[in-house]
C-alpha positions in Angstrom: 138.0 172.2 65.7 140.6 174.5 64.2 144.2 174.2 62.7 146.4 176.7 63.3 150.2 176.8 61.3 153.3 178.6 62.1 155.5 180.0 59.4 159.1 181.2 60.3 160.6 183.0 58.1 164.3 183.3 58.8 166.2 186.6 58.0 170.5 186.4 58.1 171.8 189.9 59.1 175.1 191.1 58.3 176.8 192.8 61.5 180.7 193.6 61.8 182.3 190.1 62.4 179.9 188.1 61.6 182.0 187.0 58.4 183.8 184.3 60.9 181.1 182.5 61.5 178.8 181.2 58.3 175.2 180.4 59.1 173.1 178.2 56.4 169.8 176.8 56.8 168.0 173.3 55.6 164.3 171.8 56.2 164.5 169.0 59.0 164.2 166.3 55.8 166.9 167.4 54.1 170.1 164.7 55.1 173.2 166.2 56.5 176.8 165.3 56.3 180.1 167.4 57.0 180.4 168.9 54.0 176.3 170.1 54.1 176.7 173.6 53.4 172.9 174.8 53.2 171.2 178.0 51.8 172.2 181.2 52.6 169.0 182.9 51.1 166.7 184.0 53.6 164.4 180.8 53.7 164.5 179.2 56.7 160.9 178.0 57.3 159.3 176.3 60.3 155.3 174.7 59.6 153.5 173.2 62.0 150.0 172.7 63.2 148.6 173.4 67.0 148.9 170.0 68.7 151.8 169.2 66.5 155.5 170.3 66.5 157.7 172.4 63.8 161.1 172.0 63.2 164.4 174.0 61.2 167.9 173.4 60.8 170.5 175.9 61.1 174.2 174.9 60.0 176.9 177.1 61.7 180.7 177.1 60.2 183.9 178.5 61.3 185.7 179.7 58.6 188.5 180.0 61.6 188.5 175.9 61.6 186.7 175.6 65.1 183.9 176.5 66.9 185.0 177.3 70.2 182.5 177.6 73.2 179.4 177.5 70.6 176.3 178.9 72.5 172.5 179.9 71.1 169.9 181.6 72.6 166.8 182.3 71.5 165.3 185.9 72.4 161.6 186.4 73.1 159.4 185.5 70.9 156.5 187.5 70.6 152.9 188.1 69.1 152.8 191.9 67.4 149.0 192.1 68.8 149.5 190.8 72.1 152.8 191.3 73.2 152.2 189.4 76.6 151.8 186.5 74.4 155.5 185.0 74.6 156.4 181.5 73.0 160.1 181.5 73.4 159.6 179.0 76.2 158.4 176.0 74.0 161.4 176.4 71.8 163.6 173.5 71.9 167.6 174.0 70.5 169.1 170.4 69.7 173.0 170.0 68.5 172.7 167.9 65.9 175.2 164.2 65.6 176.4 161.6 64.4 177.2 159.5 67.7 174.5 156.9 67.9 174.8 157.0 72.3 175.0 159.7 74.2 174.6 157.9 77.8 176.8 157.2 79.8 179.7 155.4 79.1 178.8 155.1 75.6 180.3 153.5 73.0 181.6 155.0 69.0 179.1 153.9 66.9 178.3 156.6 64.7 175.4 157.2 62.2 176.2 157.5 58.1 174.4 161.0 59.2 173.4 163.2 61.6 171.0 162.6 63.7 171.0 162.1 67.5 169.8 165.6 69.2 171.4 166.3 72.6 170.7 169.7 74.5 174.4 170.7 74.6 177.2 170.2 72.0 178.8 166.8 72.1 181.2 167.0 69.4 184.1 169.1 68.2 185.1 171.0 64.7 184.3 173.6 63.1 180.8 172.4 61.7 177.8 172.0 63.9 173.8 171.6 62.6 171.5 172.8 64.9 167.6 172.2 65.4 165.1 174.5 66.2 162.3 172.8 67.2 158.9 173.9 68.8 156.1 171.7 70.1 152.7 173.5 70.0 150.3 173.5 72.4 146.6 173.1 70.8 145.5 176.7 72.8 148.2 178.6 71.3 146.8 182.2 70.6 146.6 183.1 66.6 148.8 185.6 65.2 152.3 186.6 64.0 155.0 186.0 66.4 158.4 187.3 65.9 162.1 186.3 67.7 165.8 186.1 67.2 167.8 183.2 66.7 170.9 184.5 68.7 174.6 182.8 68.1 178.0 183.1 69.6 181.1 181.4 68.9 185.0 182.1 68.6 184.3 185.4 69.8 182.3 186.5 66.9 178.4 186.5 66.7 175.7 186.1 64.6 171.7 186.5 64.7 168.6 185.0 62.9 165.4 187.1 63.1 162.0 184.6 62.1 158.4 185.5 62.1 155.9 182.8 63.4 152.6 182.9 61.9 149.9 180.8 63.6 147.0 180.1 61.3 144.1 178.0 62.2 145.1 173.9 62.5 144.7 171.1 65.3 145.9 167.8 65.1 143.4 165.5 66.5 143.8 163.9 70.1 145.8 160.2 69.9 142.7 158.0 69.9 140.3 160.1 67.5 143.0 159.8 64.4 142.5 158.5 60.6 146.0 156.9 61.0 147.5 154.5 63.2 150.9 154.3 65.3 151.8 151.5 67.1 155.7 151.5 67.9 157.1 148.8 70.3 159.1 150.9 73.3 161.2 148.3 75.3 161.4 148.8 79.2 164.0 146.1 79.6 166.4 147.8 77.0 166.0 150.7 79.1 166.6 149.2 82.2 170.0 147.3 81.2 171.1 150.6 79.4 171.5 152.3 82.3 171.8 149.2 85.1 168.8 150.2 87.1 166.5 148.0 88.5 163.0 147.0 86.5 160.5 149.0 87.2 162.0 150.7 90.3 161.5 154.4 90.7 164.8 155.2 89.3 163.7 152.8 86.0 160.1 154.7 85.4 162.1 158.2 85.6 164.3 156.9 82.8 161.1 155.5 80.9 159.5 159.0 81.0 161.3 160.4 78.2 160.3 157.5 75.9 156.4 157.8 77.1 156.2 161.3 76.2 157.5 160.5 72.5 155.4 157.6 72.1 152.2 160.6 73.3 153.6 162.8 70.8 153.5 160.2 67.7 150.0 159.4 68.6 150.7 155.6 70.2 147.2 153.6 70.1 148.2 150.4 71.9 150.3 149.6 75.0 151.9 146.2 75.6 152.0 143.9 78.7 154.5 141.3 79.1 152.9 138.6 81.5 155.6 135.8 80.3 159.1 136.0 80.3 161.8 135.4 77.7 159.7 136.4 74.7 160.4 137.5 71.3 160.9 141.2 73.0 163.9 140.0 74.6 162.7 140.3 78.2 164.9 138.2 80.6 161.6 138.3 83.0 158.0 139.2 83.2 156.3 142.4 84.0 154.4 140.7 86.3 156.2 138.5 88.6 153.4 135.3 89.3 153.7 132.2 91.3 150.5 130.2 92.1 148.2 132.8 93.4 150.8 135.4 94.2 151.4 137.9 92.0 153.1 140.9 91.9 151.2 144.3 89.8 153.9 146.7 91.3 155.8 147.0 88.2 153.3 147.1 85.8 151.4 149.8 87.7 154.0 152.3 87.5 154.2 151.1 83.8 150.6 151.6 83.3 150.7 155.4 85.5 153.0 156.4 83.4 151.7 155.6 79.9 148.0 157.1 81.0 150.3 160.7 82.1 152.3 161.0 78.7 150.2 158.7 76.0 146.6 158.5 77.6 143.6 155.8 77.0 145.0 153.4 74.5 142.7 151.5 71.7 144.4 148.5 72.7 145.9 146.7 75.8 148.2 144.1 74.4 148.7 140.9 76.4 151.9 139.0 75.0 150.7 136.0 76.1 152.2 133.2 74.0 155.5 132.4 72.3 154.8 129.8 70.5 158.6 129.2 69.0 160.3 129.2 72.7 160.2 126.2 75.2 157.7 124.3 72.6 155.2 127.2 73.2 154.8 126.9 77.2 154.9 130.2 78.5 157.2 130.9 81.6 157.2 133.5 84.7 159.4 135.4 86.7 158.6 134.3 90.4 158.2 137.4 92.4 160.9 138.5 95.4 163.5 139.0 92.9 166.1 141.2 92.6 164.8 143.0 89.1 167.9 142.9 87.3 167.0 140.2 84.5 169.1 137.8 86.1 166.0 135.9 88.2 165.7 132.3 86.6 162.2 132.0 84.7 160.3 128.7 85.8 157.9 127.0 83.0 154.4 127.8 83.7 151.3 126.9 81.5 148.3 127.6 80.5 145.3 125.1 82.1 147.9 123.8 84.6 147.9 127.4 85.9 144.5 128.8 85.4 144.4 130.2 88.4 147.4 132.6 88.2 146.3 133.4 84.6 142.9 134.5 86.0 144.1 136.8 89.0 146.3 138.3 85.8 144.1 139.0 83.7 141.5 140.1 86.7 144.1 142.7 87.9 144.5 144.3 84.6 141.1 144.8 83.7 140.6 146.2 87.3 143.2 148.3 86.2 142.2 149.5 83.3 139.1 150.6 85.0 140.8 152.5 88.0 142.1 154.5 85.2 139.3 154.9 83.4 140.2 153.1 80.2 136.4 152.4 79.8 136.7 152.1 75.4 140.1 150.2 75.4 140.7 147.1 75.1 142.2 144.2 76.4 143.3 142.1 73.6 146.2 138.7 73.5 149.2 138.4 70.9 150.8 138.2 68.9 149.8 134.8 66.4 152.1 134.6 63.5 152.0 132.0 60.4 151.7 129.2 63.1 148.6 127.5 63.1 148.8 125.2 65.9 146.8 127.5 68.8 143.4 126.5 69.6 144.0 125.1 72.3 145.8 128.6 73.6 142.7 130.3 71.8 140.1 127.9 73.8 142.0 128.5 77.3 141.8 132.8 77.1 138.2 132.4 75.8 137.5 130.2 78.6 138.6 133.1 81.2 137.6 136.3 79.3 135.0 135.2 76.4 135.3 137.0 73.3 138.5 138.0 73.9 140.4 139.3 70.6 144.4 138.4 69.3 146.7 140.5 67.4 148.0 138.6 64.5 151.6 139.3 62.3 150.9 137.5 59.5 151.8 137.1 56.0 147.7 135.7 55.8 148.5 133.0 53.4 145.1 131.5 52.7 144.0 133.1 56.0 140.1 135.4 55.0 140.1 139.0 54.7 138.1 141.2 57.0 134.3 141.3 56.5 132.2 144.5 57.9 135.5 145.4 60.8 135.5 141.6 61.6 137.9 139.1 61.3 137.7 134.7 62.3 140.7 133.0 61.5 140.7 129.3 62.7 138.4 130.0 65.4 140.6 133.1 66.6 138.7 136.6 66.4 141.5 138.5 65.7 141.3 142.1 66.7 144.6 143.8 64.7 146.4 142.1 61.7 149.9 143.6 60.9 151.8 142.3 57.5 154.9 142.4 56.5 153.8 143.7 52.8 154.8 146.9 52.4 152.0 149.1 50.4 152.7 148.9 46.0 153.7 151.5 44.4 153.7 154.9 45.7 150.0 156.4 44.5 148.1 158.2 47.9 145.1 158.7 46.0 143.3 157.7 48.6 143.8 156.0 52.2 143.3 153.0 54.3 141.4 155.8 56.7 138.0 154.1 55.9 138.6 150.0 57.1 136.7 149.7 60.2 139.6 147.2 60.8 142.8 147.7 62.1 145.2 146.8 59.5 148.8 147.6 59.0 151.8 147.1 57.8 155.1 147.0 58.8 156.7 148.4 56.2 159.4 145.4 55.7 162.5 146.5 53.5 161.3 150.4 53.1 162.4 152.3 55.9 165.5 151.2 57.6 167.4 152.1 60.7 169.9 154.2 58.6 167.4 156.2 56.2 167.8 159.3 55.9 165.8 161.9 57.6 162.9 162.5 54.8 162.2 158.7 54.4 160.4 158.9 58.0 158.7 162.1 57.1 157.2 159.7 54.5 156.4 156.8 56.8 153.0 157.8 58.0 151.5 158.6 54.4 153.0 155.7 53.2 151.9 153.3 55.1 148.3 154.9 55.1 147.2 153.7 51.6 145.0 151.3 49.8 147.1 150.5 46.7 146.8 146.8 47.8 145.7 146.9 50.9 143.3 149.1 52.8 146.0 149.7 55.9 145.5 152.2 58.8 148.6 152.6 59.5 152.2 151.2 60.6 153.6 148.5 63.3 156.7 146.8 64.0 158.6 149.4 64.2 161.2 149.8 67.6 161.2 152.9 69.6 164.3 152.6 71.9 165.8 148.9 71.1 169.1 149.7 71.5 172.1 147.5 72.0 172.8 146.8 75.6 174.8 145.2 78.4 172.5 141.8 78.6 173.0 141.3 82.7 173.5 137.0 82.2 176.2 138.1 79.5 176.6 138.9 76.0 175.5 142.4 74.3 173.4 143.6 71.4 169.9 144.6 71.4 167.1 142.6 72.7 164.4 142.0 70.1 164.5 138.5 69.0 166.7 136.8 71.6 164.1 134.0 72.5 162.3 133.1 69.5 162.8 133.0 65.6 160.2 136.3 65.5 163.6 138.4 64.0 162.7 136.6 60.6 159.7 138.8 60.4 161.4 142.0 62.1 164.0 142.3 59.8 164.8 145.0 57.6 162.3 147.8 60.6 164.2 149.9 62.4 164.9 149.1 66.1 165.6 152.6 67.5 163.7 155.9 66.3 165.7 157.7 69.4 168.7 157.7 71.2 170.2 156.9 74.5 171.1 160.2 76.4 172.1 161.0 79.9 168.8 160.5 81.6 166.6 158.6 79.5 166.0 158.9 75.7 166.6 161.8 73.5 165.1 163.0 70.0 166.7 162.6 67.0 166.1 163.9 63.2 164.8 160.7 62.1 162.0 160.8 65.3 161.0 164.5 64.6 160.1 163.8 61.1 158.1 161.1 62.1 156.2 163.3 63.8 155.9 165.8 61.4 154.9 163.1 58.5 152.3 161.9 61.2 150.6 165.0 61.2 150.9 166.1 58.0 149.1 162.7 56.9 146.5 163.6 59.2 145.5 166.4 57.4 146.0 165.1 54.1 143.3 162.0 55.1 141.1 164.5 56.9 141.1 165.8 53.3 140.4 162.2 51.6 137.4 162.0 53.5 135.5 164.5 53.1 136.0 164.3 49.4 135.2 160.7 49.7 131.9 161.5 51.9 131.6 164.3 49.3 131.2 167.0 51.5 132.7 169.2 49.0 132.0 170.6 45.9 132.8 172.9 43.0 135.7 175.6 43.7 136.1 174.3 47.2 136.5 170.5 45.5 138.6 171.8 42.7 140.8 173.4 45.2 141.0 170.5 47.5 142.0 168.4 44.8 144.7 170.6 43.8 146.4 170.8 47.0 146.3 167.0 47.8 147.8 166.5 44.2 150.5 169.6 45.0 151.5 167.7 48.0 151.6 164.4 47.3 153.8 165.2 44.7 156.1 167.6 46.2 156.2 164.5 49.6 157.9 162.2 46.5 155.3 159.8 46.7 154.9 159.5 42.8 158.5 157.8 42.6 161.4 157.4 44.5 163.4 160.5 44.3 164.5 161.7 47.0 164.7 165.5 46.2 162.6 167.7 48.1 161.6 170.7 46.0 162.3 174.0 47.8 158.5 174.9 48.0 157.7 171.7 49.9 156.5 173.7 53.3 154.4 176.5 51.8 152.5 173.2 50.1 152.3 171.7 53.2 151.2 174.9 55.0 148.3 175.3 52.1 147.6 171.2 53.2 146.9 172.2 56.6 144.9 175.0 56.1 142.7 173.4 53.5 141.7 170.6 56.4 141.4 173.7 58.9 138.5 174.5 56.5 136.8 170.7 57.1 137.0 170.8 61.1 
């Protein structure tokens, strides 16, 4: 495979009347506040790989005190050697806002900086950040493209020319990547936010944007909630069950949606145990309810409901097979520091011999993985998440060579209101060997928005029914914002996306160096490219400054990785 890199160079064009609109540019990772001025030089750049994306920011300010009827349109984006290739339809133009909620009947909560992105302007005033974003298909033809972003407001006009140079680079498909992404999607939060029945056609339609964004980031795990009242805040179980009556209709829709937008997961995770709620005895939601979050969950059990569990597990396995998920593994979770779960492990082992578990724990006293395998208290651990953040900022080597998926929740090191640059750094920072061989990150929420809870109260669902919120503390719960018809992207989300694709290029180069595939000048060049990128990425210390040539260094990173595919 080959990588293709987009270069976009914006040129501010003077014209009669343009002085009424001040137009400046920023890199996507730079924080935007009301007094941010940007740069007036011709320095707008976008760099992105095929099967990835590229983003840049334009700041529009009116010198007359308002921006009335602000419009932004894109001209054809044409390949100079192939006039029939027009990429304009791929581009998205977003209006950035500090508002956290753009859905129906929103509250008035605001972010400390511009973050949520809307296809329409939602603010008034004399200042508006615009975000130009382009998802880049894997089959985009190489070459140079030219286009123009046209702006108008207050009866005045402005324009920005740009060029797109497509070089060779393709981000691997989700399950082929060296890094690991494990986000938490909340179907219940989406249903409650929009007031629709769980897993109804309306609910599944509203879930599409969340699923699409999971796919764009490279999600590796599908989580299923077969029990009710869990740490994840679901009042009802995803699979209503009573005796031998098991309702798979909601699960069917959810799995189809995941398959369409994300693909086959590495793990299908059944959250089947909640040790710190109801004395560790699981609850099921009986079939036939309104699916509005108000159906009372019934205390059930394990051995006493063996046939129900057997039907449920066999039904999930058959659905995985029907979707062609032949290489996906069904596992159970989550278990934590508590070790009083031996009987539960034996119960599920009797139903599905060899089934693995995911562990979220401090791992104090636990053995390390050996040869890609980990056994803890008689339980086969298939994946382990630790709350420890990687130590230091030295990214000399990533955890790509760890055959066991050990992830970090990066506790206290990535917060909801952190600037976009921190989210750009998240994937590289979470893939390191500084104190453990971390493969990537977990326990970051995608869409756990504040919602009205059906049985009373308001707030985020995470941590409602168990003490697990202690282990969730200091982690973002919502990377995306509620919009009119489901989730909308944010600058934090777009920067996380671009950081993930940059990290894939970085890990590919590290892997080639470690496997001694490079020598002589090629080796020296690869090492220099990595060092230049690390230095520019702010990984050697805690600085938030972004060098002016950051995207040039990213482009060299992509080009070096391209030669290794």
